[in-house]
Steps between C-alpha positions, in 0.01 A plus 500: 500500500834581675503748790700827462766354734539188285516705186766727650718197604473344149576834341791553737653173406470583134644844552793371694583243235434699188626849594859385464486190285465629142143380442302825577344559841242740356397248242456218751322734747269627229402138408457405865275803562279413198476132590455560871263793433697731724316823560662844494754668268751255366769761497445591868511135610813440295686799646412396855639150437809663347574656834584159635743423216648857522595426859640163393717676243629752746583225760667275241718774362536692825888488504522615140243774538678627818834502319361688204324763698790550737749553218258727318465715806877525557552606140221755506636653823811584306308633213569226243332201353621139560733351244329267236696217644391550862199364683348844544468533122206246526299771668556727192407226262189413696388863509551534121308178441215607722417804287364322194345237723300764690389684181378192332330372816305824545413515128362146496347486846136530404531254217680243718207506745284391206753248360524313821143392454551387131639146451591597136733779618657274763545216248686723252713628787597140586598439138729806507658362818552148351661649201733716709606201713563287191713768337762455779606177334671714238633772728879491536647494858531861624817668618376825639472553868230764452300636214590845353280797576332449164462132581339588834247717311418206275461259790277757681285528185473125492394499863232753422354271237468229770197675649304314243368165649686200368828682437739399767679800658798287611497315174500800266767695707736208545471399137558860383808521716639167370457623144676822588798292608463512876631195690218272614545536875504886468201492268313321772618740771433819300155378402411449865650826619324713238163342603528655854428871409246397239294278723534737799367790293203291380416401858524863615282614216230254594516597869472871411190435289357316802306236310266293714609145592138398540556393859749234416808683621595212738470242224709700258765559771517124550555460122785750506673306781464172304630683193800621703595154625452324171675781314825447700508138378424609141795742503738233609367261226531765228855577604592134456325481163691806379826355610431192280375695207164322491262802471346371181354197677239716655341537148388147532253616761412840360422399138247223580348738755472762231313265265265395781431870583426579139259202489339634824462839330301342218271316748481774767143633533448867424 
């Protein structure tokens, strides 16, 4: 039996790799928690590990985030919104996308806590992710620098669905943006930027509820640090993959994992 510290390190590595690569961090964490018999609420542990990758996102995109917020502030000071072609417009799009994400996340929150303990739900989520990744083989190269406001709503809705284990948040948002005609490098960037308020809100919600960490706060903090470090590397890798248009290759990992997870669901006791 692994110690809480060893469990947290393993989960931190998984979180760092799978939060950004389009293979579903929640799905991998759910499987790891079942197989390693991790105690405590799966959602709470997942959100704590997301803190590490949240900080990695902010650090990796720090220049873009600073530019977006600075321009937004300058425009708001003069009583107007940024132009759709300016960096500050990203803040408006992220805000629009966050609305459906938050509503879906709150509506499904109780069910997600149960789904993370069910291999069947996770397996079907992996299948959805594999299909989404494979679909990019037929998506035409995008020409848009940013999605429209309606497109941002659609991508935000997609991000909300990713609360289900096995459905990759980065995968479903990037694929949706690609099918909406957004250029690949911007689809990657927008997907990561819109994750910041969503994950931050989830972390804050968990902290406000004050759920117990069962005395393993140090172990979980160590896992978050590992997730942060590994996450930075995963972000760089995904950027290179997007530049080469090889997103569909990740389906070669996700689909076999989906089949294995469904087989586990049939054999899982209770």
